[in-house]
N, C-alpha and C positions, 0 to 999 in steps of 0.2 A: 247835336253832335258836331264836334269840331272836325274839319276836313283837313287833310294834308295839303300844303301848297304844291303846285305842280309847275312844270315848264314845257314848252313845245318850241321846237325849232322850225321855222318856216323856210321852205325851199322856194325862194321867189322866182325861179326860172321854171322848174317843173310843176309848182303849184302844191307840193305835198307838205305835210306837216307831221312832226313826230309826236307820238303820245296821243294820238286820235283815238277815240273810242267808237267812231263810226265813219262810213264812207258810202256815198251813193253817186250814181252818174245818171245823166239824161242823154239819151241818144235822139237823133233826128226824128225817129218814128215817134217818140213820146212827146214831141212838139207839134203834132199834127193838129191842125184847126187854128193855130196861133197866127199864121202868116195869111195874107190877103190873096196870094197867088198860090192856090192849091196845086195846080198843075206843075208849077215849078218846085213844089216841096216833093211831089211824087217823083218827078224826073231826077231830082237830086238824090232822093233815097236810093233809086235805081243805079245811079252812077256811082255813088260813093259807098254803097253796101252799108248804110245805117251807122254813120260815124257817131262817136261820143261828142256831143256838143258842149256839155259842161259836166264837171265833177266836183264834188264837195267832200272834204274831210273835216270832221268837228270833234270837238271834246264837250261831252255832255255829262255834267256832274249829276244831273237829276232834273226833274221838271218842277221842283219846289219854288216857291217865291223867295226872292232875296239872293239868287245866285245868277251865274252868267253862263251861256253857251258860247263858245267861240270856235272858229275854224278858218278854213281857206277854201275859196272857190277859184276854179280854173276854167276859162271858157275858150275854146277854139275860135279862131277867125273864120268868117265865112258868111255867106248871103243866101238867102232864098228868094230868088227874084231880085228885087231891089231893096229887100229888107235884110238888116243884118241879123246874125245869130244872136239869140236872146235867151233869158230865163223865162220860166212860166209866169214868174211874179206872184205876189201875194200881198195881202194885209194880215196883220197878226191877228190871231183869234181873239186875243185881248188886245183890242185895238188901241188901248193908250200906251202900248209899250214901244220904245223907240229902238233903233238900231244904229250901229257904227259900221262903216266900211273904210278900209285903209288900203289905198292902191299900192301894189308892189310892181308890177309889170304891165306894160300895154297902155292902151287908150280905150277907155270905155265910158259909157253914160250909165247914170241911174235915172231912170224915168220914174217920176212920182206923179200920182194923181190923187187928189183930194176926194172925199165922198161925193162933193158937189160937182166933180168933174173937172177941176182946174189941173192943169199940166205943169210941172216943173222939171227941168233938166239940170242935173249936176255932171260935169265932165270929171272923170276920174283918170288920173295919170299916177305914176310912181310918186309916192309921198303925199298923195292928196287923201285927206280925211273927209268922208261924206258922212253927214248926220241926217239919218232918217227920222223926223219927229213922229211922235205918236199920231194915229188916225190916217197916215198916208199909205196908199197902196204903192207898191214899188217893184220894179224889176231892173235887171242889169242887162246891158246891151254892148257887144263888142264891136266897135267901129274901127278898130285898127287893123293892121295886117299881121299881127302876132298874138299869142294868147294873152288874154287878160287875167291877171291874177290879183286876187283882193282878199285881205283878211277882213272877218267880220266878227261881230259880237252883239248879243241881245239877251235880254232877261231870259231865265230858264223857263218861265212859265207863260211865255208868249204864245206859242202855238202859231199855226199858219193856216189861213184861210185862202185856198187857191180859187174857190169857186166864185168868188166875188168878181173876177175878171171874166171868167166863162159866162156868168150871168148877164154881163154887159156886151157879149160878143167882142171881147178885147178891151184894151184901153182906148180912151177918147182919141188919141193921136198914135200914128205909126211913124217910126224912125226909118227913113229911106235914104239910100245913097244918092248923091246929087251927080250928074254926068260928068262934071269937071273934078270930082273928088269932094270929100266932106260929107256931111249929112244935113238933113233937114226934117221938120215935122210936117206931116200931112194929115188931114182929118180921116179918122177911120169911119168909113160911109155906114158901116154895119153896126156902130156903136148905139147901144140902148143905154140912155141916162138913166140914173138911179133916181127914184122919187125923193121929194123932199123929206118925206117921212123916213125913208130908208136911210137918208144921209144923217138925219138928226139921231136916229137909233145907233148908228155906227159911233158917233161921237160920244154918246152917252154910255157906250159899252164899258 
Protein backbone atom coordinates (compact mmCIF):
# COMPACT_ATOMS: atom_id res chain seq x y z
CA UNK A 1 0.00 0.00 0.00
CA UNK A 2 1.31 3.43 -0.94
CA UNK A 3 1.52 5.83 2.01
CA UNK A 4 1.06 9.58 1.79
CA UNK A 5 4.11 11.78 2.43
CA UNK A 6 4.04 13.73 5.69
CA UNK A 7 5.99 16.56 7.28
CA UNK A 8 6.73 17.51 10.88
CA UNK A 9 7.99 20.79 12.28
CA UNK A 10 10.51 20.52 15.12
CA UNK A 11 10.60 23.02 17.98
CA UNK A 12 14.34 23.14 18.73
CA UNK A 13 13.74 25.18 21.89
CA UNK A 14 10.93 23.27 23.56
CA UNK A 15 11.66 19.91 21.97
CA UNK A 16 8.21 19.31 20.52
CA UNK A 17 7.28 18.10 17.06
CA UNK A 18 4.12 18.59 15.03
CA UNK A 19 2.38 15.63 13.47
CA UNK A 20 3.49 13.18 16.14
CA UNK A 21 1.51 9.98 16.63
CA UNK A 22 2.82 9.27 20.11
CA UNK A 23 4.42 10.81 23.19
CA UNK A 24 5.89 9.47 26.41
CA UNK A 25 7.93 10.81 29.30
CA UNK A 26 10.26 9.40 31.92
CA UNK A 27 10.34 10.85 35.41
CA UNK A 28 13.15 10.62 37.91
CA UNK A 29 11.36 7.77 39.70
CA UNK A 30 11.36 5.77 36.45
CA UNK A 31 15.17 5.85 36.47
CA UNK A 32 15.60 4.19 39.87
CA UNK A 33 18.53 1.80 39.89
CA UNK A 34 20.43 3.49 37.07
CA UNK A 35 22.62 5.67 39.29
CA UNK A 36 25.44 4.57 41.57
CA UNK A 37 24.35 6.87 44.42
CA UNK A 38 20.91 5.54 45.37
CA UNK A 39 20.70 7.84 48.40
CA UNK A 40 21.24 10.87 46.16
CA UNK A 41 18.47 9.62 43.85
CA UNK A 42 16.05 9.26 46.76
CA UNK A 43 16.95 12.68 48.15
CA UNK A 44 16.52 14.37 44.77
CA UNK A 45 13.13 12.72 44.32
CA UNK A 46 12.00 14.21 47.61
CA UNK A 47 13.46 17.63 46.84
CA UNK A 48 12.19 18.01 43.26
CA UNK A 49 8.89 16.06 43.55
CA UNK A 50 9.68 13.56 40.78
CA UNK A 51 10.44 15.81 37.77
CA UNK A 52 10.29 14.77 34.12
CA UNK A 53 13.86 13.93 33.10
CA UNK A 54 13.13 13.38 29.40
CA UNK A 55 10.22 13.18 27.00
CA UNK A 56 9.84 11.85 23.48
CA UNK A 57 7.45 12.70 20.65
CA UNK A 58 7.54 10.44 17.60
CA UNK A 59 5.87 9.58 14.33
CA UNK A 60 5.32 5.86 13.83
CA UNK A 61 3.89 4.79 10.47
CA UNK A 62 3.94 1.17 11.65
CA UNK A 63 6.25 -1.63 12.74
CA UNK A 64 6.75 -3.19 9.32
CA UNK A 65 10.11 -3.61 7.62
CA UNK A 66 11.23 -0.98 5.15
CA UNK A 67 9.90 2.11 6.90
CA UNK A 68 11.20 4.65 9.43
CA UNK A 69 10.19 5.94 12.84
CA UNK A 70 11.35 9.46 13.61
CA UNK A 71 10.91 11.91 16.45
CA UNK A 72 12.34 14.35 18.96
CA UNK A 73 13.71 13.73 22.44
CA UNK A 74 14.16 16.49 25.03
CA UNK A 75 16.16 15.96 28.22
CA UNK A 76 16.39 18.28 31.20
CA UNK A 77 19.75 19.24 32.69
CA UNK A 78 20.53 17.86 36.12
CA UNK A 79 22.60 15.44 38.17
CA UNK A 80 22.09 12.60 40.61
CA UNK A 81 25.14 12.80 42.84
CA UNK A 82 27.98 13.28 40.38
CA UNK A 83 26.17 11.55 37.46
CA UNK A 84 24.31 13.52 34.82
CA UNK A 85 20.69 12.97 33.82
CA UNK A 86 20.48 10.16 31.27
CA UNK A 87 18.10 7.91 29.37
CA UNK A 88 17.51 4.26 30.24
CA UNK A 89 19.39 3.17 27.12
CA UNK A 90 18.82 0.14 24.91
CA UNK A 91 19.97 -2.07 22.10
CA UNK A 92 17.57 -2.67 19.26
CA UNK A 93 15.59 -5.90 19.58
CA UNK A 94 16.69 -6.52 16.00
CA UNK A 95 20.27 -5.68 16.86
CA UNK A 96 21.42 -5.16 13.26
CA UNK A 97 19.30 -1.97 12.97
CA UNK A 98 21.10 1.43 13.11
CA UNK A 99 19.88 4.81 14.37
CA UNK A 100 20.59 8.48 13.64
CA UNK A 101 20.52 11.38 16.12
CA UNK A 102 20.73 15.03 15.10
CA UNK A 103 21.49 17.67 17.73
CA UNK A 104 19.17 20.68 17.89
CA UNK A 105 19.99 22.31 21.24
CA UNK A 106 22.27 21.81 24.22
CA UNK A 107 25.33 19.68 24.90
CA UNK A 108 24.99 15.95 25.27
CA UNK A 109 26.75 12.65 24.86
CA UNK A 110 25.79 9.44 23.16
CA UNK A 111 27.31 6.66 25.24
CA UNK A 112 27.72 3.48 23.21
CA UNK A 113 28.77 0.00 24.28
CA UNK A 114 29.55 -2.99 22.10
CA UNK A 115 28.29 -6.44 23.07
CA UNK A 116 31.87 -7.24 24.18
CA UNK A 117 31.90 -4.21 26.51
CA UNK A 118 33.86 -1.62 24.53
CA UNK A 119 32.80 1.98 25.23
CA UNK A 120 32.56 4.83 22.74
CA UNK A 121 31.43 8.42 23.36
CA UNK A 122 30.06 10.81 20.72
CA UNK A 123 29.57 14.43 21.77
CA UNK A 124 26.37 16.00 20.45
CA UNK A 125 25.85 19.72 20.03
CA UNK A 126 23.55 21.67 17.69
CA UNK A 127 23.95 20.52 14.07
CA UNK A 128 25.83 17.35 15.09
CA UNK A 129 24.77 14.11 13.44
CA UNK A 130 25.47 10.97 15.45
CA UNK A 131 25.33 7.60 13.68
CA UNK A 132 24.68 4.65 15.97
CA UNK A 133 25.78 1.54 14.03
CA UNK A 134 24.05 -1.84 14.29
CA UNK A 135 24.74 -3.94 17.41
CA UNK A 136 25.67 -1.03 19.69
CA UNK A 137 23.91 -0.45 23.01
CA UNK A 138 23.32 3.29 23.43
CA UNK A 139 22.00 5.94 25.78
CA UNK A 140 21.85 9.76 25.80
CA UNK A 141 23.31 11.93 28.56
CA UNK A 142 22.82 15.66 29.12
CA UNK A 143 26.14 17.12 30.26
CA UNK A 144 25.12 20.74 29.68
CA UNK A 145 23.23 23.33 31.69
CA UNK A 146 20.18 23.59 29.39
CA UNK A 147 17.76 21.18 27.73
CA UNK A 148 19.27 18.68 25.31
CA UNK A 149 17.08 18.39 22.20
CA UNK A 150 17.75 15.81 19.47
CA UNK A 151 15.94 14.51 16.41
CA UNK A 152 16.20 10.75 15.83
CA UNK A 153 15.27 8.18 13.18
CA UNK A 154 15.49 4.39 13.04
CA UNK A 155 13.94 1.48 11.10
CA UNK A 156 10.33 0.79 12.05
CA UNK A 157 10.91 -2.86 12.88
CA UNK A 158 13.90 -2.25 15.18
CA UNK A 159 12.23 -2.62 18.56
CA UNK A 160 14.04 -1.88 21.84
CA UNK A 161 15.65 -4.18 24.37
CA UNK A 162 16.11 -2.32 27.66
CA UNK A 163 16.89 -5.42 29.69
CA UNK A 164 20.41 -5.84 28.30
CA UNK A 165 21.67 -2.92 30.40
CA UNK A 166 19.80 -4.04 33.52
CA UNK A 167 21.22 -7.57 33.20
CA UNK A 168 24.77 -6.16 33.33
CA UNK A 169 24.03 -3.83 36.27
CA UNK A 170 24.40 -0.84 33.98
CA UNK A 171 26.85 0.04 31.26
CA UNK A 172 30.56 -0.64 31.71
CA UNK A 173 31.37 3.03 32.36
CA UNK A 174 29.60 5.84 34.15
CA UNK A 175 29.76 9.46 32.98
CA UNK A 176 30.45 11.71 35.97
CA UNK A 177 30.99 15.42 36.50
CA UNK A 178 34.54 16.59 37.15
CA UNK A 179 35.10 18.98 40.09
CA UNK A 180 36.32 21.80 37.84
CA UNK A 181 33.66 21.29 35.19
CA UNK A 182 33.34 18.91 32.28
CA UNK A 183 32.89 15.17 32.42
CA UNK A 184 34.88 11.95 32.56
CA UNK A 185 34.35 8.20 32.32
CA UNK A 186 34.78 6.01 35.39
CA UNK A 187 34.46 2.24 35.71
CA UNK A 188 31.10 0.91 36.86
CA UNK A 189 32.20 -1.29 39.76
CA UNK A 190 28.95 -3.28 39.65
CA UNK A 191 29.22 -4.10 35.93
CA UNK A 192 28.70 -7.72 34.89
CA UNK A 193 30.38 -8.48 31.52
CA UNK A 194 28.45 -10.49 28.95
CA UNK A 195 29.81 -13.89 28.06
CA UNK A 196 31.57 -14.34 24.73
CA UNK A 197 28.70 -16.58 23.67
CA UNK A 198 26.11 -13.92 24.52
CA UNK A 199 28.07 -11.28 22.58
CA UNK A 200 28.29 -13.54 19.53
CA UNK A 201 24.55 -14.26 19.74
CA UNK A 202 23.74 -10.54 19.71
CA UNK A 203 25.85 -9.91 16.63
CA UNK A 204 24.26 -12.83 14.82
CA UNK A 205 20.73 -11.61 15.62
